[in-house]
N, C-alpha and C positions, 0 to 999 in steps of 0.2 A: 195730802191726795198723790197717790205715786205716779210718775210719769212711764207710759210704753217705753217697754226696752224699744233700744236702741239697732237696727239693722247691723248686722257682722260688717265690721269694715272690708275689703276686698281683700286679695291674697297679693302682696308686695311684690311679688313677681308671675312670669307664666308658669303651671305646670307644664313639666316636660313631655313630649309628643313621642309620639312611637317612631323610632330610628335614631333618637336622640340618645347620646350617652347619659347616664343617669350617676350620677356623682353621690347622690345619699344613698343609693339604694344598699342594701345588706344583702352580699354576697359572701360566701364560704371565705372559708382562706383561701385553699388551694384554689380556686373558681380567680379570685383578685390577684393571687401570684401569679398566675397564668394566664391574665388578661393583659393581652398585647397592644394592645389600644392603650394600655392605661387610662381606663374611663373609670376605672373602682381604685380607691386607695386599701394600701395592705396597712400602712404605717397605726393606725388607732388598734386595728386588731394583735399587733404583735409587742406595742410597746408596754405593755403590761408584766407580758414573759421579758421581755429584754428588762425590765426594772425588775423582777424578781431574781433572774439569773445573775443579773449584775449585784444585786444584793448579797447573796450567797458568794459569789467569786471572792467580793470582798473580804469579808468573814473570812471566807476559808486562806486567805490573804492573807489576814491578821497572823489567823492561828498558825498556821506555818511560818511565818516572821517573828512569833513570840517563841514556838518549838525552837527554832535557828536559838534566838537569843539566849534561850536556858539552857541549851545545850552547847552555848558554845563557853563556859569558863569565865565569861566577863559580865561580872554582876549590873557593872553600871550600862552595859547596851540592855539587858533583862530589863531593867529598871526603864532608860528611855522606852524601849518596846512600850513599855505597858503604862506608861505616860505618852507618849507622844502618838500612839499607835492607833489610837479610839480617835484621836483628833482629825489624823490623816484619813481614816478612812470615812468619817464624817464628812469632810471637805470634797471627796472625791464621789462620796455620795452625793453632796449637793451639787455638785456639777455635773452628773452624770443625770439627777434628774432636771436641771433645767434643761441638759441639751436636749433629752426627750419632749420634755413639757414644750418646748420649740417648734422642734417636726410636729409635733401635735398640734400645734395652733398654726402653723403654716398649712397645714394641710384642711383643716376648718377654714382656714380664711378662704382656701382654693374651689375646697366646694360649697362656699357661699357666694365666691363670686360665681362658679359657673350655676348653681340655681338662680342666680339674678340675670345671667343673661338672655338677650331674648330667642327665644327659641332653646334654651337652655331649660 
């Protein structure tokens, strides 16, 4: 014999009312950029673009160093760049990723806190 379904639990925080800042609402990029009340966050919208740009710039920097090392007529320098260059690029990429994840985590915590505030 099956038990009847239980009623859904109440929401853990009150819904935002009119006139209250809406920290979780989706707002366009330029709308969030020019939100002088800082009630909308832009970090989650630009973090993907910043990571792609960082990855491309690191790749281009590696290629530039490799070309300079190959053009320098020093074979040891070229070998060092070939061996250690990808490791350094990977370490920089890891650091950039961790930094961006930190910023996104802070913004998500802030959004959650503002949603849970009374009247928020």
